[in-house]
C-alpha positions in Angstrom: -0.1 0.0 0.0 1.5 3.3 -1.0 1.1 6.0 1.7 1.4 9.4 -0.2 2.1 12.2 1.0 3.4 10.4 4.0 5.4 13.3 5.3 2.2 15.4 5.5 0.0 12.8 7.1 2.2 11.9 10.1 5.6 10.7 8.8 7.3 7.8 10.3 4.9 7.8 13.2 1.9 7.1 10.8 3.8 4.5 9.0 4.6 2.7 12.4 1.0 3.0 13.4 -0.4 1.4 10.1 2.3 -1.4 9.9 1.5 -2.4 13.4 -2.2 -2.4 12.8 -1.9 -4.1 9.5 1.3 -6.2 9.5 0.2 -8.2 6.5 0.3 -5.2 4.3 3.5 -4.2 2.6 3.9 -0.3 2.9 5.6 2.0 0.4 6.3 5.5 2.1 6.3 8.2 -0.6 5.9 12.0 -0.7 8.4 13.9 1.5 11.0 11.1 1.7 14.5 12.6 1.6 18.0 11.5 2.7 17.5 12.6 6.3 14.3 10.6 7.0 14.4 7.6 4.5 15.8 5.2 7.2 13.2 6.4 9.5 10.4 5.0 7.3 12.1 1.7 6.9 12.7 1.5 10.7 9.1 2.4 11.2 7.9 -0.6 9.1 7.9 0.5 5.3 8.8 -2.2 3.0 10.1 0.4 0.6 10.3 4.1 -0.1 9.2 6.1 -3.0 11.6 9.0 -3.9 11.0 11.7 -6.6 12.9 15.0 -7.0 15.1 14.1 -4.0 16.6 11.2 -6.1 16.3 12.8 -9.4 16.4 16.5 -9.2 15.1 18.5 -12.1 18.4 20.4 -12.4 20.3 17.2 -12.7 18.0 16.1 -15.7 18.2 19.4 -17.3 22.1 19.5 -17.0 22.4 15.8 -17.8 24.0 15.0 -14.6 24.0 11.2 -14.7 26.8 10.7 -12.1 24.9 13.0 -9.7 21.7 11.0 -9.9 23.7 7.8 -9.7 25.4 8.9 -6.5 22.1 10.0 -5.0 20.7 6.5 -5.9 23.6 4.9 -4.1 23.1 7.0 -1.0 19.3 6.2 -0.8 20.1 2.5 -1.4 22.8 2.5 1.4 20.2 4.3 3.9 17.7 1.6 3.0 19.9 -1.3 3.3 21.5 -0.2 6.6 18.1 0.5 8.1 16.8 -2.9 7.0 19.7 -4.6 9.0 18.3 -2.9 12.1 14.7 -4.1 11.5 13.7 -7.1 13.4 12.0 -9.8 11.3 8.4 -9.6 10.9 6.3 -12.3 12.3 4.5 -14.5 9.9 0.8 -14.4 9.8 -1.0 -17.8 9.8 -3.4 -18.4 6.8 -6.3 -18.7 9.3 -5.4 -15.5 11.0 -5.1 -13.5 7.5 -8.4 -14.6 6.2 -11.1 -12.0 5.9 -14.8 -13.2 6.3 -17.4 -11.5 4.5 -21.0 -12.2 5.7 -23.9 -12.0 3.2 -26.7 -9.9 4.2 -30.0 -10.5 2.5 -31.8 -7.5 4.4 -31.7 -4.3 2.0 
């Protein structure tokens, strides 16, 4: 589930609350993710981050700065990898516990 714009709706605290309430759902934190907070979203329970202009700045596209974009990608990747090493493994949810039951209601 993509949470966007995550920074404006509560940041890593919101991701933590959602991931604890719905541990079976993978969360992608996007919107307001930058180098300073990317690790926080992973540590809060996000499976991935979505990064836009913080990863590919408009100026870098206009000036064709492929090396700068590559360096930014390496930095974000490093932050995510390091954060994942600090995240405890998620508990597996049994098939029975993850089933959703829908009851049919004949009353209009």
